[in-house]
C-alpha positions as CSV (number, residue, x, y, z in Angstrom):
1,X,76.9,-10.4,-233.7
2,X,73.2,-10.2,-233.1
3,X,73.5,-8.0,-229.9
4,X,75.1,-5.0,-231.6
5,X,72.6,-5.2,-234.5
6,X,69.7,-5.3,-232.0
7,X,71.1,-2.2,-230.4
8,X,71.4,-0.4,-233.8
9,X,67.8,-1.5,-234.7
10,X,66.5,-0.3,-231.3
11,X,68.2,3.1,-231.5
12,X,67.1,3.5,-235.1
13,X,63.4,2.9,-234.0
14,X,63.8,5.5,-231.4
15,X,65.4,7.9,-233.9
16,X,62.6,7.3,-236.3
17,X,60.1,8.4,-233.7
18,X,62.0,11.4,-232.4
19,X,63.3,12.2,-235.9
20,X,59.8,12.5,-237.3
21,X,59.2,15.2,-234.7
22,X,62.4,17.1,-235.6
23,X,62.4,16.8,-239.4
24,X,61.2,14.5,-242.2
25,X,64.8,14.2,-243.6
26,X,66.1,13.0,-240.2
27,X,63.3,10.5,-239.9
28,X,64.1,9.2,-243.4
29,X,67.7,8.7,-242.4
30,X,66.7,6.7,-239.3
31,X,64.3,4.7,-241.5
32,X,67.2,3.8,-243.8
33,X,69.4,2.8,-240.8
34,X,66.6,0.7,-239.4
35,X,66.0,-1.1,-242.7
36,X,69.7,-1.8,-243.2
37,X,70.0,-3.1,-239.7
38,X,67.0,-5.4,-240.3
39,X,68.6,-6.7,-243.5
40,X,71.9,-7.2,-241.8
41,X,70.2,-9.2,-239.0
42,X,68.4,-11.4,-241.5
43,X,71.7,-12.1,-243.3
44,X,73.5,-12.9,-239.9
45,X,70.6,-15.3,-239.0
46,X,70.9,-16.9,-242.5
47,X,74.6,-17.3,-242.2
48,X,74.3,-18.8,-238.7
49,X,71.6,-21.2,-240.0
50,X,73.8,-22.3,-243.0
51,X,76.8,-22.8,-240.6
52,X,74.7,-25.0,-238.4
53,X,73.6,-27.1,-241.4
54,X,77.1,-27.4,-242.8
55,X,78.5,-28.5,-239.4
56,X,75.5,-30.8,-238.7
57,X,75.2,-29.1,-235.3
58,X,71.4,-28.7,-235.5
59,X,69.0,-31.5,-234.7
60,X,65.6,-32.1,-236.1
61,X,62.7,-32.5,-233.6
62,X,60.0,-34.1,-235.7
63,X,56.5,-33.9,-234.4
64,X,53.0,-34.2,-235.9
65,X,51.5,-30.8,-236.1
66,X,49.0,-28.6,-238.0
67,X,51.1,-26.6,-240.5
68,X,48.5,-23.8,-240.9
69,X,49.3,-21.9,-237.7
70,X,53.0,-22.2,-238.5
71,X,52.5,-20.6,-241.9
72,X,50.3,-17.9,-240.3
73,X,53.0,-17.1,-237.8
74,X,55.6,-16.5,-240.6
75,X,53.2,-14.4,-242.7
76,X,52.5,-12.2,-239.7
77,X,56.1,-11.9,-238.8
78,X,57.0,-10.7,-242.3
79,X,54.0,-8.2,-242.6
80,X,56.2,-5.2,-241.9
81,X,58.6,-6.2,-244.6
82,X,55.8,-6.7,-247.2
83,X,54.1,-3.5,-246.1
84,X,57.3,-1.6,-246.6
85,X,57.3,-2.7,-250.2
86,X,53.6,-2.2,-250.6
87,X,53.1,-5.9,-251.3
88,X,49.9,-7.8,-250.5
89,X,50.4,-11.3,-249.2
90,X,47.3,-13.3,-249.9
91,X,47.0,-16.3,-247.5
92,X,44.7,-19.2,-248.7
93,X,44.6,-21.8,-246.0
94,X,43.3,-25.4,-246.1
95,X,39.8,-25.6,-244.5
96,X,40.8,-28.3,-242.1
97,X,43.9,-29.3,-240.1
98,X,46.9,-29.9,-242.3
99,X,48.9,-32.3,-240.2
100,X,52.4,-33.4,-241.1
101,X,55.5,-34.7,-239.3
102,X,57.9,-31.8,-239.2
103,X,60.3,-29.9,-237.0
104,X,58.2,-26.8,-236.4
105,X,61.1,-24.4,-236.0
106,X,62.9,-25.7,-239.1
107,X,59.7,-25.7,-241.1
108,X,59.0,-22.1,-240.2
109,X,62.6,-21.3,-241.1
110,X,62.1,-22.7,-244.6
111,X,58.8,-20.8,-245.1
112,X,60.4,-17.6,-243.7
113,X,63.3,-17.8,-246.2
114,X,61.1,-18.5,-249.2
115,X,58.6,-15.8,-248.3
116,X,61.3,-13.3,-247.5
117,X,62.8,-13.9,-250.9
118,X,59.4,-13.6,-252.6
119,X,59.0,-10.2,-250.8
120,X,62.5,-9.1,-251.7
121,X,62.4,-9.9,-255.4
122,X,58.7,-9.1,-256.2
123,X,58.1,-5.8,-257.8
124,X,56.7,-3.1,-255.5
125,X,52.9,-3.2,-255.2
126,X,52.6,-6.8,-256.4
127,X,50.7,-9.7,-254.7
128,X,52.2,-12.8,-253.3
129,X,50.1,-15.9,-252.8
130,X,50.7,-18.4,-249.9
131,X,48.5,-21.5,-250.0
132,X,48.3,-24.5,-247.8
133,X,46.5,-27.7,-248.8
134,X,46.8,-31.4,-249.4
135,X,47.4,-33.4,-252.5
136,X,47.8,-37.1,-252.8
137,X,48.2,-37.7,-249.1
138,X,50.8,-35.0,-248.8
139,X,50.6,-31.6,-247.1
140,X,51.5,-28.8,-249.5
141,X,52.6,-25.2,-249.0
142,X,52.9,-23.1,-252.1
143,X,54.3,-19.6,-252.5
144,X,53.5,-17.8,-255.7
145,X,55.2,-14.5,-256.6
146,X,56.2,-12.2,-259.4
147,X,59.9,-12.5,-258.8
148,X,62.4,-13.5,-261.5
149,X,62.6,-17.1,-260.4
150,X,65.6,-19.3,-261.1
151,X,66.6,-20.0,-264.7
152,X,66.3,-23.7,-265.5
153,X,70.1,-23.9,-266.2
154,X,70.7,-22.9,-262.6
155,X,68.2,-25.2,-260.8
156,X,70.9,-27.8,-259.9
157,X,72.8,-25.1,-257.9
158,X,69.9,-23.7,-255.8
159,X,71.0,-25.8,-252.7
160,X,74.6,-24.8,-252.9
161,X,75.7,-22.5,-250.0
162,X,76.0,-18.8,-250.9
163,X,74.7,-19.1,-254.5
164,X,72.4,-16.5,-255.9
165,X,70.6,-16.8,-259.2
166,X,71.7,-14.6,-262.0
167,X,68.1,-13.6,-262.5
168,X,67.8,-12.0,-259.0
169,X,70.8,-9.7,-259.4
170,X,69.2,-7.0,-261.5
171,X,65.6,-7.8,-262.4
172,X,63.1,-8.1,-259.6
173,X,59.6,-8.5,-260.9
174,X,60.0,-10.6,-264.0
175,X,58.0,-13.7,-264.7
176,X,55.8,-15.7,-262.3
177,X,57.6,-18.3,-260.3
178,X,56.5,-20.4,-257.4
179,X,57.8,-22.7,-254.7
180,X,56.2,-25.7,-253.3
181,X,57.0,-28.1,-250.5
182,X,55.3,-31.3,-249.6
183,X,55.4,-33.2,-246.4
184,X,53.9,-36.7,-245.8
185,X,51.1,-36.6,-243.3
C-alpha cells in the first residue's frame, strides 16, 4: 500500500515543481494531490500500527535513552506539516538529559501521533507548545495546543480503535487542551 502512495507523492512533487513553471493553477492542483497523498500515507501507517498492536505482532525494545533528541526528531519531521498550516511549534527542552526506559521507535510514534493531531486540529496560525522535563522522578513530555480536545464524557473511549472525538469533527481551534506522558527514569 505504501509503494503506490510513495509514487503518487513523488510524481506530485515533480508536478509541483514543473507545474509552477507552467501555471499557478496547475501547481496548486499538484500541491493538493501531494497533500492528499501525504494524508493517505499517514492514515495507512496509522492503520498498520493499529493492526500490529491489535495482533500483538510488535515487540517493545526498551532501552534507557535521552528523550530530548527523540522529540526533536519528531518536531523536525513534522515541520512541513506545521508550516503548511502556518503553525508555530515552540519546543522547550529540559536543560539536561531526560533519561527514561522506552522503546525509541514506539515513543516517537506516540509523540508523532499526538503532535500530528495537534497540528491537524489547531486553528491556522496558532502556536503549539512541546515541552520536555522531569517531575517527581518521571520524565514528562507535554504537548499544548488550541485544538478542541476531547470532551470529558468521551475520555474513556480515547484508546478504542478507530474512534474520533465528536469535538474534532467540525470545530478545530476551540479551547486549549494538552497531552502529557510520563515515563519512569
